[in-house]
C-alpha positions as CSV (number, residue, x, y, z in Angstrom):
1,M,172.3,87.9,308.9
2,K,176.0,88.4,309.9
3,R,178.3,90.9,311.0
4,K,181.6,90.7,310.3
5,S,184.6,92.8,310.8
6,V,186.1,95.5,307.9
7,A,189.3,93.5,308.7
8,M,187.9,90.4,306.9
9,L,186.3,91.5,304.0
10,I,185.9,91.2,300.1
11,M,188.4,90.6,297.4
12,A,189.1,91.3,294.1
13,G,191.6,89.5,292.8
14,A,194.5,90.9,295.7
15,L,192.1,93.4,297.2
16,T,190.7,94.1,300.2
17,L,187.9,96.4,300.6
18,T,188.9,100.3,302.4
19,A,187.4,101.1,304.9
20,C,187.0,104.5,305.6
21,G,186.2,107.8,302.9
22,G,189.0,109.1,301.0
23,G,187.6,111.8,299.0
24,G,188.7,114.9,300.4
25,Q,185.3,116.3,301.2
26,T,183.1,115.7,304.6
27,A,179.2,114.4,304.0
28,T,176.8,117.0,303.5
29,G,175.0,115.7,306.4
30,G,171.3,117.0,305.7
31,A,168.8,115.8,308.2
32,G,167.6,112.9,306.3
33,S,171.5,111.8,304.6
34,V,172.7,108.2,305.5
35,L,175.5,109.6,305.9
36,A,175.1,112.2,308.2
37,D,176.2,109.8,311.3
38,G,179.5,108.7,309.5
39,V,179.0,105.4,308.7
40,L,177.5,103.6,305.4
41,T,176.2,100.2,306.1
42,V,176.5,98.5,303.0
43,G,174.2,95.1,302.9
44,I,175.6,92.5,300.9
45,A,174.2,88.6,300.1
46,C,176.5,86.6,297.9
47,G,174.9,84.5,295.4
48,G,178.0,82.7,293.3
49,D,177.1,84.2,290.7
50,R,179.5,86.6,288.4
51,S,178.2,89.3,290.7
52,C,179.3,87.9,294.1
53,F,180.9,84.7,295.0
54,R,182.9,83.0,297.7
55,A,186.9,82.6,297.0
56,T,190.6,82.0,299.0
57,D,192.9,84.6,299.4
58,S,196.8,84.1,298.7
59,E,196.7,82.5,302.0
60,G,193.5,80.2,301.6
61,N,191.4,83.0,303.9
62,P,188.0,83.0,302.4
63,V,186.9,85.9,300.9
64,Y,184.3,87.0,298.4
65,A,184.8,88.0,294.8
66,G,183.3,89.5,291.7
67,W,181.5,92.6,290.3
68,E,180.1,93.8,293.2
69,C,183.5,93.3,295.4
70,E,185.8,95.1,292.4
71,V,183.2,98.7,292.8
72,L,182.7,98.6,296.4
73,N,186.6,98.6,296.0
74,V,186.5,101.6,294.1
75,L,183.6,103.0,296.5
76,P,185.6,104.9,299.6
77,E,187.7,106.9,297.1
78,Y,184.0,109.1,296.0
79,L,183.1,109.1,299.7
80,P,183.2,112.0,302.9
81,E,186.8,111.6,304.4
82,N,184.8,111.4,307.9
83,V,182.8,108.5,306.8
84,Q,183.6,105.0,307.5
85,I,182.2,101.9,305.8
86,D,179.8,99.1,307.6
87,Y,180.0,95.7,306.0
88,V,176.7,93.2,306.8
89,Y,176.0,90.0,305.1
90,A,172.5,89.1,304.3
91,S,171.6,85.1,303.4
92,D,169.7,85.8,300.4
93,Q,168.5,88.3,298.2
94,K,165.2,88.8,299.4
95,E,166.6,89.1,303.7
96,L,168.6,91.8,302.1
97,T,165.6,93.6,300.6
98,T,163.6,93.1,303.7
99,M,167.3,94.8,305.8
100,L,166.6,97.9,303.2
101,A,163.3,98.2,303.7
102,E,163.8,98.4,307.2
103,G,167.2,101.0,307.2
104,R,169.0,98.4,308.2
105,V,171.4,98.9,305.4
106,D,172.1,101.9,303.7
107,L,173.2,99.9,300.3
108,A,172.5,96.8,299.2
109,A,174.2,94.3,296.8
110,G,172.0,91.6,296.4
111,G,172.9,90.9,292.5
112,Y,169.5,92.7,291.7
113,T,168.7,93.5,288.2
114,R,166.6,96.5,287.1
115,L,163.0,95.9,287.8
116,D,159.9,98.1,287.7
117,T,159.5,97.3,291.3
118,Y,162.7,98.5,292.7
119,S,163.1,101.8,290.7
120,S,159.0,102.8,292.2
121,Q,160.6,102.4,296.0
122,Y,164.5,102.9,295.8
123,L,166.9,104.5,293.5
124,V,168.5,102.7,290.9
125,S,172.3,102.6,290.4
126,D,174.2,102.4,287.1
127,N,174.9,99.0,286.0
128,Y,177.6,97.5,287.3
129,G,177.9,95.0,284.8
130,Y,175.5,92.5,282.7
131,G,174.7,88.9,283.4
132,S,172.9,86.5,281.2
133,L,169.7,84.4,281.0
134,Y,169.0,80.9,281.6
135,L,167.2,77.8,280.3
136,V,166.4,75.6,282.4
137,N,165.3,71.9,281.2
138,A,164.3,68.2,282.9
139,K,167.5,66.1,283.2
140,N,168.7,65.2,279.4
141,A,166.7,67.6,277.3
142,Y,170.5,69.8,276.2
143,L,168.4,72.9,274.8
144,D,169.3,76.3,274.9
145,N,167.1,78.4,273.3
146,L,163.2,78.7,272.8
147,A,162.7,77.1,269.4
148,A,161.4,74.1,270.4
149,Y,159.3,75.5,272.7
150,K,156.5,77.4,271.1
151,D,153.2,76.8,272.3
152,E,154.4,74.8,275.4
153,N,154.6,76.5,279.0
154,I,157.0,78.1,280.1
155,G,158.3,79.1,283.4
156,V,159.5,82.9,284.1
157,S,162.1,84.3,287.0
158,N,159.8,87.8,288.0
159,S,163.8,88.8,288.3
160,I,163.7,89.4,284.5
161,P,162.7,92.7,283.7
162,V,160.1,93.6,281.4
163,N,162.4,94.6,278.6
164,N,164.4,92.5,279.0
165,L,162.0,89.5,278.4
166,A,160.2,90.7,275.2
167,E,164.2,90.6,274.0
168,I,164.2,86.7,274.6
169,P,164.0,85.3,270.9
170,G,160.8,83.2,270.6
171,I,159.2,84.2,273.9
172,D,156.0,85.4,272.0
173,G,155.6,81.8,270.7
174,V,155.3,80.3,274.7
175,I,152.7,80.5,277.2
176,Q,154.8,82.1,280.2
177,S,154.2,81.4,284.0
178,A,155.4,83.5,285.9
179,Y,157.7,82.1,289.5
180,I,158.8,83.9,292.4
181,D,160.3,81.3,294.0
182,M,163.1,78.9,292.1
183,S,162.7,75.9,293.9
184,L,158.5,75.9,292.8
185,M,159.7,76.4,289.9
186,S,162.0,73.7,289.4
187,I,159.3,71.2,291.2
188,D,157.5,71.9,288.2
189,I,160.0,71.3,285.6
190,R,160.7,67.9,286.9
191,A,156.6,67.5,287.6
192,D,155.9,68.3,283.9
193,V,153.8,71.3,285.4
194,V,155.7,73.4,282.8
195,D,158.2,72.4,279.8
196,A,161.0,74.5,280.8
197,G,161.7,77.7,282.9
198,I,164.3,80.7,281.8
199,C,165.4,82.5,284.7
200,T,168.7,84.8,285.6
201,E,172.3,84.2,286.6
202,R,171.9,84.0,290.0
203,E,168.9,81.6,289.8
204,A,170.6,79.3,287.7
205,V,173.5,79.1,290.2
206,Q,170.4,78.3,293.1
207,L,169.4,75.2,291.0
208,M,172.7,73.8,289.7
209,S,173.1,71.4,292.5
210,D,169.9,69.7,291.3
211,A,170.6,66.9,289.1
212,E,167.3,66.3,287.5
213,L,167.8,69.6,286.1
214,N,169.9,71.0,282.9
215,I,171.0,74.4,282.6
216,Q,172.2,76.2,279.6
217,E,172.7,79.5,279.0
218,L,170.4,81.2,277.1
219,R,171.4,81.4,273.0
220,S,171.0,85.0,272.0
221,G,169.5,86.1,275.1
222,P,169.6,89.4,276.2
223,Q,171.7,91.1,279.1
224,I,170.6,92.1,281.6
225,G,171.7,95.0,283.7
226,L,173.1,94.4,287.5
227,V,172.4,97.3,289.8
228,F,172.9,98.7,294.0
229,L,170.1,99.8,295.6
230,V,169.9,102.9,297.9
231,P,167.2,104.2,299.8
232,G,164.8,106.4,298.4
233,G,165.7,110.2,298.8
234,Q,169.6,109.2,299.1
235,T,170.9,110.7,295.6
236,E,174.6,112.0,297.1
237,L,174.5,108.5,298.4
238,L,173.6,107.0,294.9
239,G,176.2,109.9,293.4
240,Y,179.1,108.1,294.9
241,V,177.8,105.0,293.8
242,N,177.7,105.6,290.5
243,A,181.0,107.7,290.6
244,A,182.6,104.1,291.5
245,I,180.9,102.1,288.7
246,S,181.8,105.2,286.3
247,K,185.6,104.7,287.7
248,H,185.7,101.1,288.1
249,Y,184.2,101.3,284.2
250,D,187.4,103.6,283.6
251,E,190.0,101.6,284.8
252,L,188.7,98.2,282.9
253,A,189.4,100.2,280.1
254,E,192.8,100.7,280.9
255,A,193.1,97.6,281.0
256,G,191.9,97.2,277.7
257,S,189.1,94.9,279.1
258,A,185.4,95.5,277.5
259,P,182.4,96.2,280.0
260,Y,181.3,93.2,282.1
261,S,179.3,90.6,279.9
262,T,179.5,87.0,278.5
263,Q,181.2,88.7,275.5
264,Q,184.3,89.5,277.2
């Protein structure tokens, strides 16, 4: 885990993150509030997908961009004016989730999908965007749906919410094998242990460097809601995060942009 100065942070277009709240109110400061000390620690795990990816600004400086970054740029407008944001960086989503569980971050931005396992442990924000699902095949198998895999063994990422999994055309006609580790899924696809795999957009990015695999966006697949995670009981903070998400959607609408999806 790396810590960086607030001055060298995320960009969305030509925007840099604001470091302090400006909502005009002060934090409630309840005994259990993560805002009581005047610092909101935001953890970020950049996955190279549309939620958060590495880019450069007009001067060639390395920055982060993406949907999460755009919402985080709005968040300071809603935070109490006495609250400062501190950003820490995790190597991946797994590390970030551990940091959240251990209380080292107050808000986790890691390309999370809306899983029941998260809802049972943390507070889950409104959807800030929507990601696609991807079909992972062996090299030269240019397929983007499950029609050819009836009765075959298909690997399924545990990051796909159950309700979204049920919406995949043809999913009822295949044998499903659950995977937590995408590297293991890729090994099993190459070894014909499973015939193909289905994963999230962030996981697909992780697999794209494997020259022995072919990855296609799943045709007619569902759009997966993407969320921020907040420690249990932190309803005040969750309210600020959801307000920032709503404000950002309003700004998109005013600009004539559709909500985040592959249709925009």
